[in-house]
C-alpha positions as semicolon CSV with decimal commas, in nm:
position;residue;x (nm);y (nm);z (nm)
1;M;9,508;9,212;12,261
2;A;9,675;9,039;11,965
3;A;9,455;8,915;11,682
4;I;9,625;8,575;11,641
5;V;9,885;8,408;11,863
6;F;10,077;8,087;11,795
7;D;10,252;7,966;12,110
8;N;10,520;7,703;12,038
9;F;10,273;7,542;11,799
10;S;10,352;7,220;11,614
11;Y;10,126;7,009;11,398
12;S;10,155;6,686;11,200
13;Y;9,896;6,535;10,967
14;D;9,834;6,163;11,024
15;G;10,142;5,963;10,932
16;A;10,337;6,267;10,808
17;A;10,630;6,474;10,925
18;K;10,564;6,799;11,107
19;A;10,390;7,052;10,885
20;L;10,453;7,322;11,148
21;D;10,729;7,293;11,405
22;G;10,753;7,513;11,713
23;V;10,592;7,823;11,560
24;D;10,584;8,132;11,783
25;L;10,392;8,409;11,613
26;T;10,190;8,713;11,715
27;V;9,974;8,882;11,453
28;A;9,891;9,232;11,573
29;R;9,538;9,365;11,553
30;G;9,487;9,575;11,243
31;S;9,800;9,446;11,071
32;F;9,837;9,334;10,711
33;T;10,052;9,023;10,746
34;V;10,172;8,838;10,438
35;V;10,288;8,476;10,465
36;A;10,532;8,347;10,204
37;G;10,765;8,052;10,160
38;P;10,853;7,761;9,931
39;S;10,606;7,488;9,844
40;G;10,553;7,262;10,143
41;A;10,674;7,522;10,391
42;G;10,354;7,503;10,599
43;K;10,171;7,812;10,476
44;T;9,832;7,644;10,423
45;T;9,860;7,460;10,754
46;L;9,921;7,795;10,925
47;C;9,594;7,919;10,774
48;F;9,415;7,601;10,882
49;A;9,537;7,650;11,236
50;A;9,442;8,019;11,242
51;C;9,078;7,946;11,158
52;G;9,034;7,620;11,349
53;V;9,032;7,376;11,056
54;V;9,331;7,239;11,245
55;P;9,254;7,069;11,483
56;H;8,875;7,044;11,432
57;Y;8,861;6,904;11,078
58;F;9,184;6,715;11,018
59;G;9,327;6,441;11,233
60;G;9,691;6,436;11,325
61;S;9,882;6,545;11,631
62;M;9,919;6,892;11,777
63;A;10,134;7,057;12,043
64;G;10,131;7,411;12,171
65;R;9,846;7,658;12,144
66;V;9,674;7,888;11,895
67;S;9,439;8,165;12,006
68;V;9,230;8,392;11,787
69;A;9,081;8,713;11,925
70;G;9,178;8,584;12,269
71;V;9,001;8,248;12,224
72;A;9,191;7,917;12,212
73;T;9,106;7,738;11,887
74;A;9,132;7,392;12,046
75;G;8,862;7,477;12,298
76;S;8,618;7,639;12,055
77;S;8,416;7,508;11,763
78;M;8,475;7,634;11,410
79;R;8,130;7,793;11,423
80;E;8,229;7,990;11,732
81;L;8,560;8,093;11,580
82;A;8,386;8,209;11,261
83;V;8,224;8,493;11,455
84;N;8,562;8,669;11,455
85;V;8,750;8,499;11,171
86;G;8,656;8,493;10,804
87;T;8,846;8,243;10,591
88;V;8,900;8,186;10,220
89;L;9,115;7,879;10,166
90;E;9,310;7,772;9,858
91;D;9,033;7,526;9,763
92;F;8,783;7,811;9,749
93;E;8,530;7,623;9,535
94;S;8,464;7,383;9,823
95;Q;8,335;7,678;10,025
96;L;8,056;7,757;9,778
97;V;7,739;7,580;9,890
98;T;7,435;7,750;9,729
99;M;7,285;7,779;9,381
100;T;7,312;8,150;9,296
101;V;7,554;8,434;9,362
102;A;7,312;8,629;9,582
103;E;7,223;8,319;9,783
104;E;7,590;8,249;9,846
105;V;7,653;8,594;9,992
106;A;7,330;8,578;10,194
107;F;7,399;8,234;10,340
108;A;7,630;8,329;10,627
109;L;7,427;8,641;10,705
110;E;7,106;8,442;10,736
111;N;7,279;8,202;10,972
112;R;7,365;8,499;11,192
113;G;7,010;8,628;11,198
114;V;7,072;8,941;10,993
115;G;6,750;9,106;10,874
116;H;6,631;9,075;10,514
117;D;6,676;9,444;10,428
118;R;7,031;9,451;10,564
119;I;7,115;9,133;10,376
120;A;6,991;9,285;10,050
121;R;7,206;9,595;10,103
122;R;7,511;9,393;10,202
123;I;7,481;9,170;9,893
124;G;7,493;9,474;9,666
125;E;7,783;9,628;9,858
126;V;8,017;9,331;9,862
127;L;7,944;9,217;9,506
128;A;8,032;9,568;9,386
129;Q;8,351;9,557;9,593
130;V;8,472;9,234;9,434
131;G;8,361;9,314;9,079
132;L;8,054;9,090;9,060
133;A;7,782;9,355;9,055
134;G;7,489;9,257;8,835
135;L;7,550;8,883;8,870
136;E;7,321;8,830;9,167
137;D;7,098;8,580;8,984
138;R;7,376;8,388;8,808
139;E;7,414;8,021;8,896
140;V;7,735;7,960;9,085
141;G;7,822;7,665;8,860
142;S;7,824;7,892;8,553
143;L;8,090;8,126;8,691
144;S;8,452;8,121;8,581
145;G;8,722;8,017;8,827
146;G;8,815;8,379;8,893
147;Q;8,452;8,475;8,950
148;K;8,407;8,187;9,193
149;Q;8,710;8,303;9,386
150;R;8,571;8,656;9,401
151;L;8,239;8,514;9,522
152;A;8,406;8,313;9,798
153;I;8,578;8,631;9,914
154;A;8,254;8,831;9,891
155;S;8,064;8,577;10,102
156;V;8,323;8,613;10,376
157;L;8,348;8,993;10,352
158;A;7,970;9,019;10,391
159;T;7,998;8,914;10,756
160;R;8,258;9,187;10,820
161;P;8,490;8,970;11,026
162;E;8,743;9,120;11,262
163;I;9,012;8,892;11,119
164;L;9,040;8,771;10,760
165;V;9,257;8,471;10,667
166;L;9,317;8,417;10,295
167;D;9,524;8,143;10,134
168;E;9,640;8,253;9,787
169;P;9,332;8,474;9,731
170;A;9,446;8,586;9,385
171;S;9,538;8,243;9,248
172;A;9,253;8,234;8,994
173;L;9,262;8,604;8,905
174;D;9,435;8,782;8,619
175;P;9,694;9,052;8,707
176;E;9,436;9,331;8,694
177;G;9,196;9,135;8,914
178;A;9,473;9,057;9,162
179;E;9,566;9,424;9,183
180;E;9,203;9,523;9,242
181;L;9,162;9,257;9,509
182;Y;9,465;9,364;9,709
183;A;9,367;9,730;9,681
184;L;9,027;9,633;9,826
185;L;9,184;9,432;10,109
186;A;9,416;9,721;10,187
187;S;9,121;9,961;10,207
188;L;8,939;9,726;10,448
189;N;9,255;9,705;10,657
190;R;9,301;10,081;10,656
191;E;8,942;10,198;10,698
192;Y;8,799;9,932;10,929
193;G;9,110;9,804;11,104
194;M;9,046;9,452;10,971
195;T;9,336;9,220;11,051
196;L;9,462;9,038;10,743
197;L;9,667;8,718;10,730
198;V;9,734;8,648;10,362
199;V;9,935;8,374;10,193
200;E;10,082;8,503;9,867
201;H;10,365;8,355;9,658
202;D;10,406;8,665;9,437
203;L;10,535;8,928;9,679
204;A;10,531;9,197;9,411
205;R;10,151;9,197;9,438
206;V;10,140;9,284;9,807
207;L;10,449;9,486;9,900
208;A;10,262;9,812;9,856
209;Y;10,024;9,712;10,136
210;A;10,193;9,468;10,375
211;D;10,327;9,592;10,707
212;N;10,447;9,251;10,821
213;L;10,612;8,977;10,615
214;L;10,644;8,624;10,752
215;V;10,851;8,365;10,567
216;L;10,813;7,995;10,644
217;A;11,058;7,722;10,551
218;D;11,031;7,356;10,652
219;G;10,748;7,432;10,892
220;R;10,944;7,694;11,085
221;I;10,961;8,072;11,074
222;A;11,267;8,160;10,867
223;C;11,233;8,534;10,915
224;Q;10,970;8,793;11,001
225;G;10,941;9,170;11,014
226;R;10,863;9,467;10,797
227;P;10,914;9,390;10,425
228;E;11,215;9,620;10,403
229;E;11,376;9,422;10,686
230;V;11,293;9,076;10,553
231;L;11,371;9,115;10,181
232;P;11,746;9,172;10,231
233;V;11,754;8,852;10,440
234;L;11,582;8,661;10,159
235;A;11,823;8,803;9,902
236;R;12,117;8,659;10,096
237;S;11,957;8,313;10,122
238;E;12,040;8,060;9,854
239;E;11,713;7,877;9,921
240;L;11,483;8,180;9,941
241;A;11,641;8,442;9,712
242;A;11,408;8,356;9,423
243;M;11,118;8,495;9,628
244;V;11,257;8,850;9,611
245;P;11,042;9,055;9,366
246;P;11,215;9,177;9,047
247;L;11,191;9,541;9,159
248;W;11,387;9,464;9,474
249;Q;11,635;9,247;9,285
250;L;11,704;9,558;9,076
251;K;11,731;9,768;9,392
252;F;11,984;9,536;9,554
253;G;12,185;9,512;9,231
254;L;12,206;9,890;9,193
255;E;12,294;9,939;9,558
256;E;12,583;9,694;9,525
257;R;12,698;9,839;9,194
258;F;12,698;10,202;9,305
259;E;12,769;10,144;9,677
260;T;12,461;10,336;9,786
261;R;12,130;10,274;9,964
262;F;11,786;10,350;9,826
263;A;11,466;10,391;10,026
264;P;11,223;10,095;10,044
265;W;11,038;10,061;9,714
266;R;10,676;9,959;9,765
267;H;10,590;10,002;9,398
268;E;10,743;10,104;9,067
269;G;10,643;10,470;9,102
270;E;10,861;10,512;9,410
271;A;11,153;10,344;9,233
272;I;11,120;10,566;8,927
273;E;11,105;10,880;9,139
274;E;11,412;10,793;9,346
275;L;11,612;10,669;9,050
276;G;11,531;10,989;8,865
277;G;11,677;11,191;9,148
278;F;11,978;10,960;9,172
279;I;12,054;10,988;8,800
280;G;12,002;11,364;8,810
281;A;12,245;11,399;9,099
282;G;12,502;11,193;8,911
283;R;12,473;11,414;8,606
284;R;12,521;11,726;8,817
285;E;12,837;11,576;8,967
286;D;12,968;11,492;8,620
287;T;12,902;11,850;8,509
288;K;13,093;11,990;8,806
289;S;13,385;11,756;8,737
290;A;13,400;11,866;8,376
């Protein structure tokens, strides 16, 4: 069974043009799917639809169908959907509802009837995972923006959802914090098979982990596939080429210059290793020619 399915799904907010238009999408169970695209492409609306905020919170008009863990979102309440789907939206501060850090993590667990001892253990576990260990008694209002974002993520991770939907989860984090966050999400994906649907504008942050890259433009799917399949398509697009990470811009430039093909580069270490071999081979050829 797929984790999330969009079946010819379209949606318009009240009085607005279509935010999503005829989207057909299957997110495989256990996948790490990254959603990218220009501003206004429909990325946030896709997240809203995947967790039931659309159609249960906003007005507007909808056509087609979205199902999550085999359940149609239109026929289920957000509370029912939350059993399988954890969500951290771009306006993460609006999701924080309690006074202290520990209370925030405990809130969803208490609503699910989790025992006190298990809640205490889970609070310690997830706060350590997101870098907030030792802040259990801090008032939420005293946290920095980055800390609040980490707390919103921790409160969702505490319930151990089957599917995790995150809209720009690193927007308030510094580069080191963003790197730590995505390493954590990748470990949850790898170790527990958690399905991830993540909106991220900076593809360089996530290429090391993503196995599926979805690009939206004007409410439609512009391209989708493994990153190494999608990035060359983006590079050839006048509208979308700016999304290509600098490392891959370098890769494409070198491939064109030297009429060769390099392996997919998920991170700088792979690029350095392959380029070292490429340069070494070139030097050996020069030596032979001499």
